VOGUZA-52278 format. One line per field, with one value per residue (C-alpha): residue number from 1; residue in one letter; x, y, z. Coordinates in Angstrom, 3 decimals. Layout:
BEGIN
n <- [NUM,...]
res <- [A,...]
east <- [X,...]
north <- [Y,...]
up <- [Z,...]
***
This chain:
BEGIN
n <- [1,2,3,4,5,6,7,8,9,10,11,12,13,14,15,16,17,18,19,20,21,22,23,24,25,26,27,28,29,30,31,32,33,34,35,36,37,38,39,40,41,42,43,44,45,46,47,48,49,50,51,52,53,54,55,56,57,58,59,60,61,62,63,64,65,66,67,68,69,70,71,72,73,74,75,76,77,78,79,80,81,82,83,84,85,86,87,88,89,90,91,92,93,94,95,96,97,98,99,100,101,102,103,104,105,106,107,108,109,110,111,112,113,114,115,116,117,118,119,120,121,122,123,124,125,126,127,128,129,130,131,132,133,134,135,136,137,138,139,140,141,142,143,144,145,146,147,148,149,150,151,152,153,154,155,156,157,158,159,160,161,162,163,164,165,166,167,168,169,170,171,172,173,174,175,176,177,178,179,180,181,182,183,184,185,186,187,188,189,190,191,192,193,194,195,196,197,198,199,200,201,202,203,204,205,206,207,208,209,210,211,212,213,214,215,216,217,218,219,220,221,222,223,224,225,226,227,228,229,230,231,232,233,234,235,236,237,238,239,240,241,242,243,244,245,246,247,248,249,250,251,252,253,254,255,256,257,258,259,260,261,262,263,264,265,266,267]
res <- [M,M,E,D,Q,P,Q,K,Q,H,W,K,R,S,Q,R,T,K,S,S,S,S,S,S,Y,S,H,I,S,N,L,D,D,G,C,L,M,H,I,F,S,F,L,R,P,I,P,D,R,F,N,T,A,L,V,C,H,R,W,N,Y,L,A,C,H,P,R,L,W,L,R,V,D,R,S,V,K,D,S,S,E,P,G,V,F,P,N,I,E,T,A,V,S,A,S,R,P,G,D,T,I,L,I,A,A,G,G,S,H,N,V,A,N,I,Q,I,R,K,P,L,C,L,I,G,A,G,E,L,P,D,D,T,T,L,V,C,S,R,G,S,D,S,A,L,E,F,L,S,T,C,K,L,A,N,L,T,V,R,A,E,L,G,C,C,L,L,H,R,K,G,R,L,T,I,D,G,C,I,L,Q,C,E,S,N,P,L,D,Y,L,S,C,P,I,V,S,T,A,S,S,S,E,V,L,P,S,Q,T,K,T,N,G,D,G,V,F,V,S,Q,T,R,I,E,G,G,A,K,A,V,L,T,S,G,D,L,A,L,Q,R,V,R,V,I,Y,A,R,T,S,L,L,F,W,F,D,V,E,Q,M,C,D,Q,I,D,H,D,K,P,L]
east <- [12.546,11.336,8.340,10.598,12.743,10.205,9.573,13.292,13.616,10.625,12.168,15.505,13.803,11.810,14.949,16.768,13.834,13.746,17.496,17.524,14.576,16.072,19.422,17.922,16.037,19.132,21.135,18.996,18.367,22.077,22.345,22.417,19.551,21.328,21.835,18.242,16.870,19.020,17.600,14.032,14.590,14.744,11.310,8.189,6.270,3.063,2.771,6.330,7.574,4.146,4.072,7.628,6.416,4.149,6.961,8.042,8.423,11.956,11.078,7.998,10.159,12.672,10.146,8.116,11.141,10.803,13.946,11.918,8.568,6.421,3.054,-0.231,-2.438,-5.399,-5.352,-1.859,-1.936,1.774,3.295,6.795,6.816,9.242,7.843,4.172,1.785,-1.895,-2.804,-1.577,-0.747,1.814,3.330,3.764,5.334,7.820,8.680,11.784,11.903,11.502,9.748,6.873,3.886,1.768,-1.764,-3.521,-6.676,-10.004,-12.126,-11.705,-8.812,-9.870,-7.855,-8.301,-6.013,-2.879,-0.018,2.713,5.815,8.322,8.471,6.433,4.577,1.255,-0.016,-3.082,-2.320,-5.502,-5.944,-8.235,-8.420,-11.826,-10.076,-8.268,-10.422,-9.402,-12.373,-12.372,-15.285,-17.248,-15.558,-12.135,-10.739,-9.188,-8.145,-4.520,-2.610,0.524,3.418,6.009,6.368,4.303,2.506,-0.797,-1.653,-4.359,-6.383,-9.945,-10.216,-13.699,-14.652,-18.010,-17.532,-14.568,-11.889,-10.212,-6.743,-5.357,-2.224,-0.142,3.363,5.461,4.434,1.535,0.951,-2.378,-2.379,-5.123,-7.218,-10.860,-11.721,-15.243,-17.145,-20.369,-23.604,-25.192,-27.005,-23.641,-22.220,-21.129,-18.508,-16.942,-14.153,-12.106,-8.855,-7.902,-4.549,-3.387,0.186,1.682,4.538,6.085,7.091,9.028,12.749,14.145,16.464,13.582,12.286,8.625,8.481,10.035,7.915,4.625,1.757,-0.687,-0.716,-3.778,-4.055,-6.441,-8.424,-12.183,-13.579,-17.088,-19.186,-18.250,-18.931,-15.831,-13.330,-10.441,-10.204,-7.045,-5.924,-2.911,-1.545,-1.987,-4.146,-5.452,-3.471,-3.649,-7.122,-8.746,-12.074,-14.011,-17.693,-19.414,-22.954,-22.138,-18.654,-15.883,-12.380,-9.851,-6.355,-4.896,-2.001,-2.250,0.762,2.126,0.105,1.469,0.511,-1.344,-3.110,-3.266,-6.617,-7.142,-10.607,-12.756,-12.748]
north <- [28.442,24.888,25.470,26.658,23.520,21.113,23.684,23.959,20.159,19.948,22.678,20.843,17.554,19.262,20.921,17.579,15.998,18.803,18.639,14.868,14.972,17.838,16.086,12.845,14.804,16.762,13.595,12.644,16.246,16.932,14.544,16.192,15.835,13.165,10.907,11.333,10.617,7.491,6.315,7.041,4.971,1.807,2.462,0.823,3.425,2.709,3.341,4.081,6.572,8.162,8.725,10.059,12.886,14.088,14.785,18.245,20.374,19.183,15.504,16.044,17.492,14.622,11.797,13.047,13.759,12.439,10.383,8.222,8.178,9.974,11.499,11.780,14.679,15.814,19.241,20.074,23.140,23.793,20.934,22.263,20.788,17.830,14.388,15.462,14.622,15.415,11.867,8.291,7.920,10.746,9.471,5.989,7.442,9.527,6.771,4.640,0.894,0.306,3.622,3.933,6.059,7.497,8.309,11.072,10.236,11.915,11.940,9.563,9.088,8.200,5.364,3.417,0.838,2.192,-0.141,-0.648,-2.152,-1.659,-2.756,-0.245,0.010,1.924,2.860,4.770,7.612,7.272,5.461,2.924,1.625,3.334,6.709,6.327,5.171,4.446,4.415,2.752,3.904,1.727,1.117,0.268,-3.240,-2.635,0.038,-1.103,-3.546,-5.129,-6.371,-6.389,-7.261,-4.734,-4.210,-2.508,-1.598,0.296,1.123,0.722,-0.099,0.111,-0.963,-0.175,-2.934,-5.143,-5.959,-3.985,-5.453,-7.172,-9.202,-10.274,-10.800,-10.643,-11.143,-8.969,-8.475,-7.039,-6.264,-4.639,-3.452,-3.425,-4.546,-3.735,-4.553,-2.569,-4.479,-4.182,-6.412,-7.375,-8.483,-11.805,-9.866,-8.354,-9.869,-8.082,-9.866,-11.331,-13.068,-14.103,-14.889,-18.210,-20.223,-20.269,-16.678,-17.621,-18.142,-21.492,-19.709,-18.026,-19.516,-19.902,-16.780,-14.684,-16.082,-14.937,-15.016,-13.095,-12.948,-11.460,-10.929,-9.092,-7.915,-7.562,-8.539,-7.482,-8.127,-9.708,-13.166,-14.581,-13.257,-14.130,-15.440,-17.121,-18.537,-20.504,-22.911,-20.776,-22.102,-20.961,-22.310,-22.005,-20.508,-19.182,-17.379,-15.529,-15.170,-11.910,-10.739,-8.415,-9.410,-11.984,-11.728,-13.701,-14.987,-16.916,-17.415,-17.685,-19.701,-22.089,-25.302,-28.135,-31.753,-31.134,-27.937,-27.186,-25.658,-24.566,-24.983,-21.823,-20.085]
up <- [55.120,55.731,53.437,50.622,50.787,49.105,46.398,45.646,45.475,43.107,40.924,40.774,39.824,37.060,35.737,35.656,33.808,31.265,30.833,30.279,27.846,25.853,25.880,24.506,21.873,20.854,20.156,17.153,16.181,15.964,13.023,9.631,7.140,5.121,8.154,9.334,5.879,5.667,9.022,7.888,4.741,6.893,8.405,7.023,4.992,6.910,9.790,10.978,8.381,8.152,11.934,11.854,9.628,12.457,14.933,13.760,10.625,9.929,10.280,8.135,5.367,5.553,5.980,2.994,0.817,-2.757,-2.211,0.185,-1.596,-4.123,-3.215,-5.077,-3.996,-6.098,-4.454,-5.740,-7.981,-8.363,-10.343,-9.657,-6.133,-6.335,-5.702,-5.602,-8.445,-9.124,-10.165,-9.961,-13.642,-13.645,-10.398,-11.870,-15.034,-13.025,-10.542,-10.512,-9.791,-6.066,-5.318,-2.860,-3.895,-1.076,-2.241,-0.314,1.608,1.005,-2.131,-5.059,-7.451,-10.999,-12.522,-15.758,-17.362,-15.671,-16.569,-13.982,-15.570,-12.710,-9.070,-7.048,-3.769,-3.718,-0.258,0.927,3.326,5.392,8.673,6.968,3.390,3.034,3.343,0.000,-2.921,-6.505,-8.890,-12.305,-14.455,-16.856,-20.201,-18.790,-18.537,-15.135,-12.672,-12.459,-14.647,-13.212,-15.335,-12.543,-8.881,-6.885,-3.601,-2.753,0.832,2.695,-0.447,-1.699,-5.413,-6.925,-10.460,-12.049,-14.622,-15.394,-12.821,-10.072,-10.553,-13.653,-12.946,-15.944,-14.601,-11.441,-7.830,-6.708,-2.968,-1.803,1.909,3.959,0.987,-0.101,-3.642,-4.815,-8.004,-8.134,-8.607,-12.044,-14.582,-16.091,-12.765,-14.271,-16.300,-13.177,-11.104,-8.411,-9.332,-12.705,-13.193,-16.665,-15.636,-16.679,-15.262,-18.735,-18.101,-14.969,-15.437,-14.245,-11.825,-10.004,-6.811,-6.024,-3.894,-6.657,-9.481,-10.919,-8.469,-6.314,-2.533,-0.828,2.936,5.260,2.241,1.879,-1.521,-2.528,-5.631,-8.918,-10.298,-8.568,-6.066,-8.368,-11.928,-13.176,-16.495,-17.660,-15.050,-11.933,-9.110,-5.735,-2.795,0.999,0.826,4.006,4.088,6.767,5.985,6.938,6.316,3.441,2.360,2.486,3.900,1.836,2.387,-0.515,-2.895,-6.649,-7.654,-10.229,-10.528,-8.438,-7.974,-4.740,-3.734,-0.035,0.950,4.539,5.907,5.983,9.336]
***
């Protein structure tokens, strides 16, 4: 009888643990789909909402719902699936202002002169930016052309000739990406980032943070004659550079010209 006593106590403790864990899990699971989806909408797309989709089948369905973001998957055969598109161009066309587009990892997505005229966020679904690659073939001016405030994150954009990103208007944020211009005899014509925005397009009521400009952080830039080419009265500001053997890491703003430009010393 004395030997059975520790076993009974261990069984009771395990039952209490199971009961408390199942109880805590049931609290959130008892919410209806609408409430859960509303909660998920406050999460950052990467990595929080993406990790939420890995919890269970129900959370995967809600976290990947087209109300929260659109998806680009080259392997999609059935175009009737809501919110899933075979290429980036169709996803951009079907998107609404403020949408987030999640681009599937693996393989390469062909892009050429895709104009984005509404506020969007394009995010690579891989663990690293190398996992999701957008390729712009020779003969195109750019892979993506931005005419509105947008954000790119966790993506690799590669251009054979020309520029990776062409910024014409709005505030463009590039975070945690890789921009590559392939080496060729016409390398002097290539530039990872080209901005043709002008402060004349900025309304007087807009503040500096809401005006035209480019913000680049934690991004590796490879190849090309220059890392960034600007025209009009935009200028590089708050520049920081980390030198590596084969590439450069850049942090900088491209903003409206001011009387004094603040350049940080290279790290």
